[in-house]
C-alpha positions as CSV (number, residue, x, y, z in Angstrom):
1,M,63.1,-58.9,114.2
2,S,61.1,-61.4,112.1
3,Q,62.4,-62.7,108.7
4,K,60.2,-61.8,105.5
5,T,58.9,-64.7,103.8
6,V,57.8,-65.4,100.3
7,T,55.9,-67.9,98.5
8,C,57.3,-70.1,95.7
9,D,55.2,-69.4,92.8
10,I,55.8,-73.1,91.8
11,C,55.6,-75.4,94.7
12,G,53.8,-73.1,97.0
13,Q,56.2,-73.4,100.1
14,D,56.8,-70.2,102.1
15,I,60.6,-69.4,102.4
16,P,62.7,-66.7,103.6
17,Q,63.0,-63.9,101.1
18,E,66.7,-64.1,101.0
19,D,66.8,-67.5,99.9
20,S,64.2,-67.2,96.9
21,Y,65.3,-66.5,93.3
22,Q,63.5,-64.9,90.4
23,K,63.1,-67.1,87.1
24,G,60.8,-66.0,84.3
25,G,58.9,-63.3,86.5
26,K,58.5,-65.9,89.2
27,T,59.6,-66.2,92.7
28,V,61.0,-69.9,93.4
29,C,62.8,-71.7,95.9
30,E,66.0,-73.5,95.7
31,D,64.6,-76.8,94.7
32,C,62.0,-75.4,92.1
33,M,65.1,-73.6,90.9
34,M,67.3,-76.5,90.5
35,G,64.5,-78.8,89.3
36,S,63.9,-76.5,86.4
37,S,67.4,-76.6,85.2
38,Q,67.6,-80.4,85.6
39,K,64.6,-81.4,83.3
40,V,64.6,-84.5,81.4
41,Q,63.0,-84.4,77.9
42,A,60.7,-87.2,77.0
43,C,60.6,-86.6,73.3
44,D,64.2,-86.9,72.6
45,P,65.0,-89.4,70.0
46,F,68.8,-89.4,70.5
47,A,68.2,-90.3,74.3
48,A,65.8,-93.0,73.7
49,R,68.2,-94.6,71.0
50,S,71.2,-94.3,73.5
51,A,69.2,-96.0,76.0
52,E,68.2,-98.8,73.9
53,I,71.9,-99.2,72.7
54,F,73.2,-99.1,76.3
55,R,70.6,-101.6,77.6
56,D,71.0,-103.8,74.9
57,K,74.9,-104.0,74.8
58,A,74.6,-104.7,78.8
59,G,72.1,-107.1,78.5
60,I,69.4,-105.3,80.6
61,E,65.9,-105.9,80.3
62,S,62.6,-104.7,81.7
63,T,62.9,-102.8,84.9
64,E,66.4,-104.0,85.6
65,G,68.9,-101.1,86.1
66,L,66.1,-98.7,87.1
67,T,65.8,-97.1,90.8
68,D,63.2,-98.0,92.9
69,L,61.1,-95.2,92.3
70,Q,61.2,-96.0,88.5
71,K,60.5,-99.7,89.2
72,N,57.7,-98.8,91.4
73,I,55.9,-96.5,88.7
74,C,56.5,-99.0,86.1
75,E,54.8,-101.8,88.3
76,F,52.1,-99.4,89.2
77,V,51.0,-98.4,85.4
78,R,51.5,-102.2,84.5
79,A,49.1,-103.4,87.2
80,K,46.5,-100.5,86.3
81,G,47.0,-101.0,82.7
82,R,46.6,-97.1,82.3
83,T,46.8,-94.3,84.7
84,T,47.2,-90.5,84.7
85,A,49.9,-88.1,85.9
86,D,47.7,-87.0,88.9
87,E,47.2,-90.6,90.1
88,L,51.0,-91.1,89.8
89,L,51.6,-87.8,91.7
90,Q,49.2,-88.9,94.4
91,Q,50.6,-92.3,94.7
92,F,54.3,-91.6,95.0
93,S,54.1,-88.2,96.5
94,I,56.6,-86.4,94.4
95,S,56.9,-83.0,92.5
96,T,55.5,-82.8,89.1
97,Q,58.9,-82.1,87.8
98,E,60.3,-85.3,89.5
99,L,57.4,-87.4,87.9
100,E,58.0,-85.8,84.3
101,N,61.8,-86.8,84.7
102,Q,61.1,-90.3,85.7
103,L,58.6,-90.7,83.1
104,A,61.0,-89.5,80.8
105,I,63.6,-91.9,81.7
106,L,60.9,-94.6,81.5
107,R,59.9,-93.4,77.9
108,H,63.3,-93.7,77.0
109,C,63.9,-97.3,77.9
110,N,60.4,-98.3,76.4
111,L,58.8,-99.1,79.4
112,V,56.1,-96.4,79.7
113,K,54.2,-93.9,77.1
114,G,51.6,-91.6,77.0
115,Q,48.5,-92.4,75.2
116,K,45.5,-89.9,74.3
117,E,42.2,-90.8,74.6
118,A,39.5,-88.3,73.8
119,D,41.0,-85.1,76.0
120,R,43.1,-87.2,78.5
121,V,46.4,-88.3,78.4
122,Y,47.1,-91.6,80.0
123,L,50.2,-93.4,80.8
124,V,50.4,-97.0,79.9
125,P,52.8,-100.0,79.4
126,F,55.0,-99.5,76.2
């Protein structure tokens, strides 16, 4: 007897139906279910101030104390001057949720920010 599969409405991956979850009317895999509950908010003044205080007291500057992925994203944005989320997704082969979390952390550390030009949002050095 073959196992019935369903498709995750977020990432598009086929998963066994018994391993799927329902969230907001969508069928999701475990990774997407976990990712949706672990979202870091980019526009969080308290988090930004906390990061600023912590980094100042610890003497952390620039990309010190970041993960390799965060450093690489920061370096990519600096090298290009401006980039889009789509370019970062392609460059680093990560999920949209993971990119949003990493960008929120970089925003809290005053390293990367969004800048709207016409109808597009670019990521630029802070």
